[in-house]
SEPA-275192 format. One record per residue (C-alpha): residue in one letter; x, y, z. Coordinates in steps of 0.001 Angstrom, whole numbers, plus 500000, padded with zeros to 6 digits. Layout:
<nodes>
NODE   type     east    north       up
NODE      A        X        Y        Z
...
</nodes>
This chain:
<nodes>
NODE   type     east    north       up
NODE      M   083784   782071   527900
NODE      G   080006   782597   528655
NODE      G   076902   781688   530522
NODE      K   075987   781335   533716
NODE      L   076634   778016   536218
NODE      E   072896   776713   535736
NODE      T   073334   776301   531705
NODE      F   077071   775568   531907
NODE      Q   077796   772270   530343
NODE      K   080549   769766   530966
NODE      K   082897   769432   527627
NODE      K   085956   767888   528909
NODE      D   086564   765101   531409
NODE      F   088905   767103   533314
NODE      L   088183   770647   535599
NODE      I   090270   773179   536710
NODE      C   089002   775556   539072
NODE      V   091204   778274   539216
NODE      D   090946   781564   541516
NODE      S   091484   785280   540598
NODE      D   092919   787915   543303
NODE      G   096528   786435   544657
NODE      C   096064   783755   542568
NODE      A   095902   784649   539066
NODE      M   095843   788276   539985
NODE      D   098387   790225   541027
NODE      T   095784   792166   543118
NODE      M   095573   791058   546463
NODE      D   098835   792559   548165
NODE      I   098239   796020   546211
NODE      K   094362   795481   547679
NODE      H   095480   795617   551275
NODE      I   098068   797775   551198
NODE      R   097252   800666   549131
NODE      C   093175   800151   550143
NODE      F   092339   798363   553289
NODE      G   094615   798840   555913
NODE      P   095152   802707   554800
NODE      C   091413   802863   555146
NODE      M   091318   801546   558280
NODE      V   093718   803686   560429
NODE      E   092276   806979   558486
NODE      E   088487   806022   560011
NODE      W   089689   804512   563666
NODE      G   091944   807735   563946
NODE      L   095348   805614   564354
NODE      Q   098325   807321   562691
NODE      A   100264   807212   565778
NODE      W   101381   803458   564999
NODE      E   100495   803422   561916
NODE      E   103476   801302   560623
NODE      P   103285   798976   562591
NODE      I   099732   798261   562698
NODE      L   099713   797838   558790
NODE      T   102515   795603   559054
NODE      R   100329   794058   560931
NODE      W   097540   794058   559118
NODE      N   099378   792496   556187
NODE      D   100737   789416   558052
NODE      I   096786   788869   558779
NODE      N   095575   789348   555954
NODE      L   098202   788189   553057
NODE      Y   101397   786334   554931
NODE      T   100000   783650   557369
NODE      M   097059   781130   557677
NODE      T   094440   783677   557879
NODE      R   095617   784959   554271
NODE      G   092687   786006   551825
NODE      I   090082   786313   555899
NODE      N   086429   787667   555379
NODE      R   087485   792144   555286
NODE      F   085115   792296   558481
NODE      K   086781   788924   560357
NODE      G   090205   790552   559962
NODE      L   089212   793646   560655
NODE      A   087689   792536   564308
NODE      M   090539   790058   564873
NODE      M   092694   793594   564144
NODE      L   090559   795775   566047
NODE      R   091051   793322   569203
NODE      E   094852   794131   568879
NODE      I   094707   797752   568387
NODE      D   092262   797728   571056
NODE      S   094787   795865   573442
NODE      A   098007   796690   572429
NODE      Y   097337   800585   571337
NODE      T   094031   802453   572371
NODE      K   090083   801035   573331
NODE      I   087987   800871   570098
NODE      E   084409   801931   571370
NODE      D   081608   798998   570747
NODE      L   084614   796586   569885
NODE      E   082375   793887   571466
NODE      V   079380   794952   569033
NODE      L   081331   793742   565763
NODE      E   082642   790562   567118
NODE      H   079363   789526   568153
NODE      W   077775   790400   564969
NODE      V   081180   789143   562918
NODE      A   080789   785370   565115
NODE      T   077025   785614   564631
NODE      S   076052   787010   561618
NODE      D   075196   784425   558258
NODE      E   076296   787089   555920
NODE      L   079474   789256   556100
NODE      S   078754   791803   553852
NODE      N   077845   795817   553811
NODE      S   074217   795125   553464
NODE      A   074446   793101   556142
NODE      I   075857   795019   558746
NODE      E   073715   798008   557650
NODE      K   070972   795760   559042
NODE      A   072665   795325   561868
NODE      I   073183   799011   562281
NODE      G   069536   799325   562132
NODE      E   068853   796445   565248
NODE      T   071676   798292   567206
NODE      D   072490   801595   566748
NODE      S   076521   800862   567564
NODE      V   079458   803314   566697
NODE      C   081418   800037   565562
NODE      L   079448   799001   563303
NODE      K   079278   802271   561377
NODE      K   082600   802934   561497
NODE      A   082567   799094   560060
NODE      L   080479   799944   557044
NODE      S   081795   803692   556479
NODE      W   085785   801411   556288
NODE      S   084195   799169   553677
NODE      K   082638   801278   551451
NODE      S   085871   803693   551646
NODE      V   088072   800516   550657
NODE      N   085558   799443   548129
NODE      E   085819   803033   546628
NODE      S   089867   803046   547054
NODE      I   090086   799648   545443
NODE      N   088008   800789   541921
NODE      N   090546   803968   541861
NODE      L   093301   801837   541571
NODE      P   094666   802064   538410
NODE      F   094464   798850   535518
NODE      A   098036   798899   535300
NODE      L   098558   798136   539035
NODE      K   096103   795161   538675
NODE      K   098118   792833   536259
NODE      P   098197   788644   536301
NODE      F   101069   786960   537477
NODE      E   103651   785540   535239
NODE      G   103282   782687   533671
NODE      V   099205   782681   534330
NODE      R   097959   783126   530623
NODE      E   100868   780042   529570
NODE      G   099092   778091   532288
NODE      L   095434   778629   531561
NODE      A   095876   777995   527695
NODE      Y   097968   774840   528353
NODE      A   095079   773439   530834
NODE      N   092282   774765   528695
NODE      Q   093537   772128   525713
NODE      R   092677   769303   528085
NODE      A   089946   770671   530405
NODE      D   087528   773062   531262
NODE      V   088743   775735   532974
NODE      V   086655   777648   535327
NODE      I   087482   780626   537371
NODE      V   085895   780600   541145
NODE      S   086145   783252   543015
NODE      S   085080   785325   546020
NODE      A   085609   788958   544590
NODE      N   083040   790968   542523
NODE      L   081742   789681   539452
NODE      Q   082679   792887   537323
NODE      A   085959   793345   538740
NODE      V   086681   790093   537798
NODE      M   085271   790091   534339
NODE      E   087391   793707   533801
NODE      E   090479   792630   534869
NODE      W   090801   788921   533275
NODE      E   088688   790770   530272
NODE      L   091465   793347   529810
NODE      Y   094809   790925   529391
NODE      K   092779   788662   527497
NODE      L   092895   785686   529884
NODE      L   089256   785157   529034
NODE      D   089965   783180   526125
NODE      H   091130   779955   528139
NODE      V   088172   780026   530216
NODE      D   084923   778315   529745
NODE      L   082635   780166   532914
NODE      V   083050   782887   535797
NODE      L   082002   782199   539407
NODE      A   082229   785257   541786
NODE      Q   081017   786943   544753
NODE      D   077378   786623   543192
NODE      T   076966   783207   542466
NODE      G   078008   781631   546474
NODE      S   080851   780154   548175
NODE      K   083919   778760   546392
NODE      A   082918   774767   548293
NODE      F   079512   775867   547086
NODE      C   080642   776796   543316
NODE      I   083053   773711   543287
NODE      Q   079825   771435   544689
NODE      E   077510   772153   542135
NODE      L   079992   771772   539136
NODE      L   080967   768277   540507
NODE      K   076943   767779   539423
NODE      K   077683   768296   535809
NODE      G   079386   764886   535594
NODE      Y   082660   765589   536533
NODE      D   084781   762941   538519
NODE      P   086140   764209   541882
NODE      A   089621   762514   540800
NODE      K   089805   764491   537427
NODE      V   089083   768006   539099
NODE      L   091302   770781   540859
NODE      M   091400   773659   542723
NODE      T   093903   776447   542225
NODE      G   094026   779155   544982
NODE      D   096576   780750   547002
NODE      A   094453   780830   550824
NODE      P   093305   778601   553477
NODE      G   089926   778916   551937
NODE      D   090266   777767   548646
NODE      Y   092421   774722   550004
NODE      D   089571   773947   552622
NODE      A   086743   774734   549108
NODE      A   088579   771594   547443
NODE      T   089282   769502   551022
NODE      K   085349   770001   551255
NODE      N   084426   768757   547937
NODE      G   087235   766059   548083
NODE      V   088607   767474   544999
NODE      Y   092698   768277   544162
NODE      Y   094335   771454   545277
NODE      Y   097423   773554   543709
NODE      P   098820   776167   545713
NODE      I   099493   779369   544023
NODE      L   102637   780634   547091
NODE      V   102304   783932   547762
NODE      R   106020   785522   547137
NODE      H   106367   783098   544592
NODE      E   103845   783098   542568
NODE      K   105812   783004   539269
NODE      D   107642   779744   540075
NODE      S   103992   778568   541315
NODE      W   102424   779138   537761
NODE      T   105050   777873   535868
NODE      E   104817   773991   537934
NODE      F   101448   774895   537279
NODE      R   102165   774648   533961
NODE      E   105185   771732   533357
NODE      T   104216   769506   536272
NODE      A   100761   769730   538119
NODE      V   097957   769953   534786
NODE      D   100272   766647   533496
NODE      K   099807   764888   536457
NODE      L   096145   765734   537050
NODE      L   095966   764367   533224
NODE      D   097806   761256   533757
NODE      G   095774   760288   537265
NODE      T   099365   760697   539237
NODE      Y   098618   764116   541203
NODE      G   096660   762342   544030
NODE      G   099575   760611   547406
NODE      A   102673   762046   547400
NODE      Y   102516   765208   545014
NODE      Q   099245   766275   547067
NODE      E   100751   766190   549894
NODE      E   103835   767450   549235
NODE      K   102016   770838   547521
NODE      V   099858   771385   550710
NODE      A   102806   770897   552780
NODE      A   104822   773590   550752
NODE      F   101641   775509   551136
NODE      R   101135   775651   554532
NODE      K   104865   775884   555281
NODE      N   104596   779387   553176
NODE      L   101923   780871   555301
NODE      S   103502   779462   558690
</nodes>
């Protein structure tokens, strides 16, 4: 495994893209439960309503069709609910306007917006985001493991298909987590946050000569499904709370269906329906 998107060359007829957090790596739940939600409670002093607020944060970010939403979009949604149900959030409208209109939703982009507006809510959102990053970095590696069946699934897939990580997570974190568990042995390329959106990454990979009917995006969130459909490739869902079974089916059924040309139609429809139902 190595190289960059620009120099990557197609070696096999088939391509299987795989998301990292919450899909291959059991890192999404713990990051929200231990880092994102608690840091929000701390930043805005919401301890009086901590239990229902954290439950709702996890619903928005993990267990419904907004799973995998950008952190600032999820924050704005949650703070609007808090403002309505628990306590007023100063300057919330400024954050909501920035989330709705900014071309980029990142720490550097919000820093620029703070320079233009001097908004209290934007400052707190940036402080929260930095605290989240620090908290995630402090999570023990022992808590950031691959789901059961991932290594076997990737090894099987890589025998006949090029395997590329397509993730919106931090590149260094992805590399460290996958290397620790020797998963990179079954990966041909790693594309992360610094390369661009998942849809962009798949679009650029298709330019390497793959037939879209021979390409599969494997993910756990609506954003993964959207990236696949925008590029006309197939989607295989890793179902939250059913990850082990999903990876078993990936190895025993899904890969073979892609390889023998029977993935489309009824099987794809069945997988998308199960994905939507699981997050409803």
